[in-house]
C-alpha positions as MATLAB code, in Angstrom:
seq = 'VPTGTTTTTTTPAQTVTDAEYNEWYRQQLNKSQLSAAQFRDLEKVSLIETQLEAYLEARMATTTDQLHVYDIVAPDLTTAQDIQTRVNNGEDFQTIAREQSQDSGTAAKGGDMGWIPLTALDSNLSATANNLPIGQVSSPVQTSSDAQAAESSSDGSNTEPYYLLMVTEKSTGREIDPQYISYLQTNLLQDW';
ca = [
      71.920   24.508  108.597;
      71.074   21.211  109.969;
      72.192   18.278  107.835;
      69.752   16.679  105.676;
      67.064   19.445  105.343;
      66.823   21.554  102.278;
      65.815   25.441  102.694;
      65.902   28.211   99.736;
      66.258   31.421  101.318;
      64.371   33.812   98.845;
      65.619   37.547   98.250;
      64.252   40.143   95.927;
      67.611   39.927   94.136;
      68.410   36.059   94.149;
      67.413   32.623   95.628;
      70.116   30.930   97.413;
      69.741   27.170   98.057;
      71.268   25.779  101.174;
      73.988   23.736   99.158;
      75.299   27.450   97.685;
      75.244   29.204  101.128;
      77.369   26.180  102.872;
      79.788   26.392   99.865;
      80.007   30.437  100.354;
      80.019   30.167  103.903;
      82.898   27.466  103.481;
      84.673   29.771  101.352;
      84.423   32.673  103.688;
      86.070   30.549  106.614;
      88.736   29.212  104.140;
      89.343   32.903  102.945;
      89.267   34.478  106.279;
      91.362   31.470  108.323;
      88.752   32.078  111.339;
      87.071   29.311  113.423;
      83.116   29.029  112.533;
      82.721   30.598  116.025;
      85.051   33.490  115.194;
      83.587   34.165  111.637;
      80.050   34.057  113.331;
      81.304   36.516  116.172;
      82.930   39.109  113.541;
      79.308   38.611  111.426;
      77.629   39.203  114.416;
      79.544   42.769  115.145;
      79.428   43.683  111.446;
      75.615   43.306  111.992;
      75.214   45.134  115.395;
      77.529   47.861  113.662;
      75.286   48.289  110.559;
      72.173   48.303  112.860;
      73.906   51.102  115.061;
      74.852   53.047  112.279;
      71.378   53.383  110.719;
      69.952   54.234  114.289;
      72.371   56.887  114.835;
      71.849   58.361  110.944;
      68.368   58.161  111.929;
      68.607   60.345  114.621;
      71.491   62.388  113.350;
      70.585   66.580  113.227;
      70.084   68.285  109.630;
      71.231   71.541  110.749;
      73.736   72.744  112.886;
      76.304   75.437  113.393;
      78.426   76.437  110.380;
      81.026   78.472  109.043;
      81.637   79.920  105.368;
      85.400   79.252  105.548;
      88.392   80.200  102.939;
      91.640   78.291  103.368;
      95.090   78.764  101.932;
      97.673   75.835  102.512;
     101.450   76.802  102.867;
     103.905   74.537  102.618;
     105.538   75.623  105.645;
     105.552   78.294  108.468;
     107.759   80.744  106.707;
     105.504   80.845  103.747;
     102.728   80.834  106.030;
     103.963   83.844  108.178;
     104.705   85.768  104.799;
     100.970   84.972  102.950;
      99.681   86.343  106.734;
     101.587   89.528  106.273;
     100.648   90.187  102.536;
      97.002   89.634  103.676;
      97.313   91.909  106.616;
      98.948   94.595  104.450;
      95.965   94.701  102.286;
      96.355   91.975   99.268;
      93.322   90.218   98.725;
      92.908   86.731  100.213;
      91.732   84.967   97.316;
      93.890   86.517   94.997;
      96.773   84.895   97.121;
      94.911   81.639   97.674;
      94.889   81.131   93.731;
      98.339   81.717   92.999;
     100.254   80.309   96.599;
      97.713   77.664   97.915;
      98.697   73.899   97.855;
      95.110   72.833   98.583;
      94.045   71.862   94.876;
      90.378   71.131   95.906;
      90.115   75.102   96.623;
      92.952   77.049   95.243;
      91.104   77.746   92.183;
      88.019   79.005   93.671;
      90.278   81.604   95.867;
      90.549   78.967   98.344;
      86.779   78.949   99.176;
      85.859   75.912  100.683;
      82.006   76.782  101.451;
      79.914   76.237  104.317;
      81.253   73.630  106.789;
      79.583   72.352  109.753;
      82.141   73.062  112.742;
      82.425   69.518  113.757;
      83.599   68.137  109.986;
      86.644   70.593  110.196;
      89.573   69.110  112.207;
      89.966   70.125  115.780;
      92.541   72.495  115.578;
      90.999   73.971  112.210;
      87.747   74.744  113.909;
      88.839   76.114  116.948;
      90.742   78.662  115.182;
      88.298   79.183  112.570;
      85.295   79.790  115.401;
      86.999   81.980  117.133;
      87.542   84.122  114.109;
      86.092   87.232  113.646;
      84.573   87.839  110.415;
      86.891   88.955  107.686;
      90.213   88.442  109.410;
      93.010   86.094  108.540;
      94.055   83.229  110.889;
      97.532   82.993  112.006;
      99.028   79.764  110.885;
      97.659   76.710  112.168;
      98.250   73.086  111.271;
      95.819   70.109  111.744;
      96.143   68.261  115.028;
      97.290   65.017  113.041;
      99.911   67.284  111.269;
     101.173   69.137  114.843;
     101.700   65.585  116.134;
     103.554   64.591  112.857;
     105.792   67.577  113.330;
     106.243   66.983  116.844;
     107.398   63.114  116.400;
     109.862   63.982  113.973;
     112.613   62.288  114.419;
     114.936   65.296  112.937;
     112.852   68.079  114.333;
     111.931   69.324  110.988;
     108.420   70.033  110.348;
     107.472   69.282  106.770;
     103.659   69.242  107.369;
     101.778   72.071  105.840;
     100.173   75.277  107.920;
      96.718   76.561  107.186;
      95.431   80.157  106.703;
      91.569   80.556  107.460;
      89.491   83.381  107.218;
      85.859   83.067  108.049;
      83.346   85.291  105.911;
      80.199   84.184  107.621;
      78.925   82.256  110.223;
      75.335   80.566  110.957;
      73.511   78.799  113.537;
      71.086   75.899  112.681;
      71.939   75.928  109.167;
      70.864   72.748  106.805;
      73.801   70.559  106.629;
      75.300   70.043  102.782;
      74.552   66.474  101.419;
      78.081   66.385  100.918;
      79.007   66.147  104.729;
      76.615   64.004  105.841;
      78.082   60.739  105.319;
      81.581   62.107  106.618;
      79.125   63.552  109.984;
      77.632   59.912  110.324;
      80.973   58.354  110.345;
      82.129   60.743  113.267;
      78.850   60.116  115.098;
      79.648   56.786  115.138;
      83.227   56.934  115.984;
      82.655   59.590  118.630;
      79.674   56.947  119.998;
];
């Protein structure tokens, strides 16, 4: 704002004078320890990102391929294999999930994760679940980040959890549950 002018910016929430804005701006520069040009560039990027998010969100599909997935999270490969054997020998997946799963969000529900868009799952879990026949339990699988952490472990030990998945239904073009919308929007922007 040129020196000597008095402009007032009005928004529905408040009115800000030039002096108030200039003081806020000075404080932001001091806090960030950026030059005025660097701060303006950072703000431009932030505004562009906000506009891009809104643009992509408005064009995001509201339906997608989804799976009704159940999981059991085991602390290690041996435990996961033991659980898989139990299920394959006829024990109830949901009962074992309630008793054994380390997934605090689904254990009480018998491992029920609900309907999940394929793109909301980790790539390893998505590929595994998508290729499972209905009602069959997967072999133990780790998320891609867990598998990478295990591979890079300095002592060769693997303390990352293993997942056993079971798909009970598959649907193409199912309406996306609101709980996944913001997650998928964030992924859409990151993938873009």
